[in-house]
C-alpha positions as CSV (number, residue, x, y, z in Angstrom):
1,M,83.7,-5.1,287.4
2,F,84.3,-1.7,285.5
3,N,87.8,-1.7,283.6
4,W,88.8,1.9,283.3
5,D,91.7,1.4,281.2
6,Y,89.9,-0.5,278.6
7,S,87.1,2.1,278.5
8,M,89.7,4.7,277.8
9,R,91.6,2.8,275.3
10,F,88.0,2.3,273.6
11,V,87.4,5.9,273.5
12,K,90.7,6.9,272.3
13,I,90.5,4.5,269.3
14,T,86.9,5.6,268.6
15,F,88.0,9.2,268.7
16,L,91.2,8.7,266.6
17,L,88.9,6.6,264.0
18,S,86.4,9.6,263.8
19,V,89.0,12.2,263.4
20,L,90.7,10.3,260.5
21,F,87.2,9.6,258.8
22,A,86.8,13.2,259.1
23,C,90.0,14.3,257.6
24,A,89.3,11.8,254.9
25,K,85.9,13.2,254.2
26,S,87.4,16.7,254.2
27,E,89.7,16.0,251.7
28,E,87.2,14.5,249.4
29,V,85.0,17.6,249.8
30,K,88.1,19.9,249.0
31,N,88.5,18.4,245.7
32,I,84.9,19.6,244.7
33,L,85.0,22.8,242.4
34,V,82.8,25.8,243.6
35,F,81.2,28.2,241.3
36,G,78.9,31.3,242.0
37,H,75.6,30.6,240.3
38,A,75.0,33.6,238.1
39,G,77.4,35.5,240.0
40,M,76.6,35.6,243.9
41,G,73.4,33.5,243.5
42,L,70.1,33.3,241.4
43,S,67.2,35.2,242.5
44,M,68.6,35.6,246.2
45,D,66.9,38.1,248.4
46,N,70.0,38.5,250.5
47,S,72.3,38.7,247.8
48,I,74.1,42.1,247.5
49,Y,73.9,42.3,243.8
50,H,71.4,41.2,241.1
51,D,72.2,37.8,239.5
52,N,74.2,38.0,236.2
53,S,75.2,41.7,237.0
54,K,78.9,42.7,236.2
55,E,79.0,43.4,240.0
56,A,77.8,39.9,241.1
57,V,80.3,38.2,238.7
58,S,83.2,40.5,239.9
59,L,82.5,39.7,243.8
60,A,82.1,35.9,243.1
61,L,85.3,35.9,241.1
62,N,87.4,37.8,243.7
63,L,86.4,35.7,246.7
64,P,89.3,33.6,247.8
65,T,89.4,29.9,246.7
66,S,86.5,30.6,244.3
67,N,86.9,28.4,241.1
68,G,84.7,30.7,238.9
69,V,81.3,31.6,238.0
70,E,78.2,30.4,236.1
71,V,76.4,32.9,234.0
72,D,73.4,32.8,231.7
73,V,73.7,34.2,228.2
74,R,71.7,35.4,225.4
75,L,72.1,36.5,221.9
76,G,71.3,40.4,221.3
77,A,69.9,41.5,217.8
78,D,73.4,43.0,216.9
79,G,75.2,39.5,217.5
80,T,76.3,40.5,220.9
81,L,76.4,38.0,223.7
82,W,74.5,39.5,226.9
83,L,74.1,38.3,230.3
84,Y,70.4,37.7,231.2
85,H,68.4,34.6,233.0
86,D,64.7,35.3,232.2
87,E,63.0,35.0,229.1
88,W,61.0,38.6,229.2
89,L,63.1,41.7,230.2
90,E,60.0,43.2,232.0
91,A,60.4,40.4,234.6
92,E,63.6,41.8,236.4
93,T,64.2,45.0,234.6
94,N,62.9,48.4,233.2
95,G,63.1,47.1,229.8
96,K,60.4,45.3,227.7
97,G,60.4,42.4,225.2
98,C,63.4,40.2,224.7
99,V,67.3,40.2,224.5
100,S,67.2,38.9,221.1
101,E,65.0,41.5,219.8
102,L,66.9,44.7,220.9
103,S,70.2,46.5,219.8
104,D,73.3,46.8,221.9
105,L,72.4,50.5,222.3
106,D,69.0,49.7,223.7
107,L,70.3,46.7,225.8
108,S,72.9,49.2,227.3
109,K,70.3,51.6,228.7
110,I,68.3,49.0,230.6
111,N,68.6,48.4,234.4
112,Y,67.6,45.9,236.9
113,Q,64.8,46.5,239.2
114,T,67.2,46.7,242.3
115,L,68.1,49.5,244.8
116,K,71.5,49.6,243.0
117,K,70.1,49.7,239.4
118,E,72.9,47.3,238.0
119,K,73.1,47.8,234.0
120,L,72.8,44.8,231.7
121,V,76.3,43.5,230.8
122,K,77.9,42.1,228.0
123,L,79.6,38.8,228.3
124,I,82.9,40.0,227.0
125,D,83.1,42.6,229.7
126,V,82.9,39.7,232.3
127,L,85.3,37.4,230.5
128,S,88.2,39.7,231.2
129,Q,87.8,39.3,234.9
130,V,88.2,35.6,234.9
131,R,91.4,34.5,236.3
132,E,94.0,32.0,234.5
133,D,92.9,29.5,237.4
134,Q,89.2,30.1,237.0
135,L,86.5,28.9,234.7
136,L,83.5,30.4,233.5
137,F,80.3,28.2,232.5
138,I,77.9,29.9,230.1
139,D,74.6,28.7,230.3
140,L,73.2,29.1,227.1
141,K,69.8,30.4,226.4
142,H,68.6,29.0,222.9
143,V,65.0,30.3,222.7
144,N,63.7,33.8,221.3
145,S,60.5,34.2,223.4
146,C,59.1,36.9,221.7
147,H,58.6,34.6,218.5
148,N,58.7,31.4,220.4
149,E,61.6,30.0,218.2
150,W,65.0,29.1,218.5
151,V,67.9,31.6,218.0
152,D,69.8,31.4,214.7
153,F,72.6,29.0,215.4
154,E,74.7,30.3,212.7
155,R,74.6,33.9,214.4
156,L,75.1,32.3,217.7
157,M,78.3,30.5,216.4
158,F,79.7,33.7,214.5
159,A,79.3,35.6,218.1
160,F,80.9,32.8,219.8
161,E,83.9,32.8,217.5
162,D,84.1,36.4,217.6
163,Q,83.7,37.1,221.4
164,L,84.7,33.7,223.0
165,D,87.7,32.2,221.2
166,A,90.3,34.1,223.0
167,Y,89.0,32.5,226.2
168,K,88.3,29.1,225.0
169,D,90.2,27.4,227.5
170,Q,88.4,28.8,230.6
171,V,84.9,28.6,228.9
172,K,82.5,25.6,229.3
173,I,79.2,25.7,227.6
174,I,75.9,24.6,229.0
175,C,73.1,23.6,226.5
176,S,69.7,22.0,227.1
177,N,68.9,21.8,223.3
178,E,70.1,18.2,222.4
179,Y,70.1,19.1,218.7
180,W,73.1,21.7,219.2
181,L,75.3,19.5,221.2
182,N,77.4,17.8,218.5
183,N,78.0,21.1,216.6
184,L,78.8,23.1,219.7
185,A,81.1,20.3,220.8
186,L,83.2,20.7,217.7
187,H,84.4,23.8,219.2
188,Y,83.9,24.0,222.7
189,E,83.6,21.8,225.9
190,V,80.1,21.1,226.2
191,L,77.7,19.7,229.0
192,F,74.1,19.0,228.7
193,S,71.6,20.5,231.2
194,T,68.6,18.9,232.7
195,D,66.2,18.3,235.6
196,D,66.1,14.6,234.8
197,F,68.7,12.1,235.5
198,E,67.3,9.5,233.0
199,E,67.2,11.9,230.3
200,G,70.7,13.0,231.2
201,K,71.9,9.3,231.2
202,K,70.4,8.6,227.6
203,I,72.2,12.0,226.5
204,I,75.6,10.7,227.7
205,Q,75.1,7.4,226.0
206,K,74.0,8.7,222.8
207,Y,76.5,11.8,222.4
208,S,80.2,10.9,223.0
209,S,81.0,14.4,222.1
210,I,79.9,16.1,225.4
211,K,81.8,16.4,228.7
212,G,78.9,15.7,231.3
213,L,75.7,16.9,232.9
214,V,74.7,20.0,234.6
215,I,71.6,18.8,236.9
216,R,69.4,19.9,239.7
217,N,70.9,18.9,243.1
218,T,67.4,17.4,244.1
219,A,67.1,15.6,240.9
220,I,70.2,13.1,241.5
221,D,71.3,11.1,244.3
222,A,75.1,10.1,245.1
223,A,74.8,6.5,243.2
224,E,73.8,8.6,240.0
225,V,76.6,11.0,240.5
226,N,79.0,8.2,240.8
227,W,77.5,6.5,237.5
228,I,78.3,9.6,235.6
229,K,81.8,9.9,236.8
230,R,82.3,6.3,236.1
231,Q,81.8,7.2,232.4
232,N,84.4,9.6,232.6
233,Q,82.1,12.5,232.3
234,S,81.7,15.3,234.8
235,V,78.7,16.1,236.8
236,Y,77.8,19.7,238.3
237,L,75.0,20.4,240.6
238,Y,72.8,23.4,240.8
239,D,69.8,25.0,242.6
240,I,71.7,24.8,246.1
241,R,70.5,27.7,248.3
242,S,70.9,26.6,251.9
243,L,73.7,25.5,254.1
244,K,71.8,22.2,254.2
245,G,71.8,21.9,250.6
246,I,75.4,22.5,250.4
247,R,76.1,19.9,252.6
248,K,73.8,17.3,250.9
249,A,75.4,18.3,247.4
250,Y,78.9,17.6,249.1
251,R,78.0,14.3,250.2
252,K,77.3,13.3,246.7
253,H,80.9,14.2,245.5
254,P,80.1,15.8,242.2
255,T,82.8,17.4,240.2
256,G,81.4,20.7,241.2
257,I,78.4,22.8,242.5
258,F,77.0,26.0,241.4
259,A,76.2,27.7,244.6
260,D,73.6,30.4,245.2
261,D,75.2,30.8,248.6
262,L,78.9,31.0,247.6
263,R,80.5,32.2,250.7
264,N,79.0,29.2,252.9
265,A,79.7,26.9,250.2
266,L,83.4,27.8,250.1
267,V,83.6,27.9,254.0
268,E,82.0,24.4,254.0
269,R,84.4,23.2,251.5
270,G,87.0,23.8,254.4
271,Y,88.8,27.0,253.2
272,A,88.6,30.2,255.6
273,L,87.5,33.2,253.8
């Protein structure tokens, strides 16, 4: 015989447990830091502004509850740090060649090939927009593709000292060049960038000076994220373009994510915009 009271008690208990589980999960997600990837997303067709533009970075920093941004940085011929992702200027702009080969005057005249024609921007011009409670991650592009060689490290460090030191507490350096890690870590908080978890694991074990990994979302699972965190290291995920990707990234419980769809990432974390 069907027991209605017992069934209702079972439903209520099940519902209560599901609510408690959802709340606990939500609290875990809310602790994950969210940053705009190259501003409001890297190579996103639906983005209002081009990645790494001053406009995109400003918008990302001004979204409520945004923890900051990640940008791509190259060293110009005059020793100035500029925001630009690709190796060649003709890939995205009306310029030609490499950032490292051009003067500040030449770089200041270059525009992205977009409807808004955003200009290339100096790193120093976006640093001042970062609030005290936000962070800026600098993905360091260390190759001069025009000559297929590394950028001069001493010139780079001089530029860092000149242009970054006033913001040292708010800046983290992302570097994929293993041989620069220890020297960079003498002055800044450094994370190693990789698409391969096993490579990242070896770097963490080899270089105690670094503070963690930046790794592609699809290249790491939840157990591997947990391993990194057990080493008292941070782990940040990138290449997160869809709502499905955002949810998958959150379920891994990283330290933070670099979101290409920043608005949805912030909403999904549980804060209304």
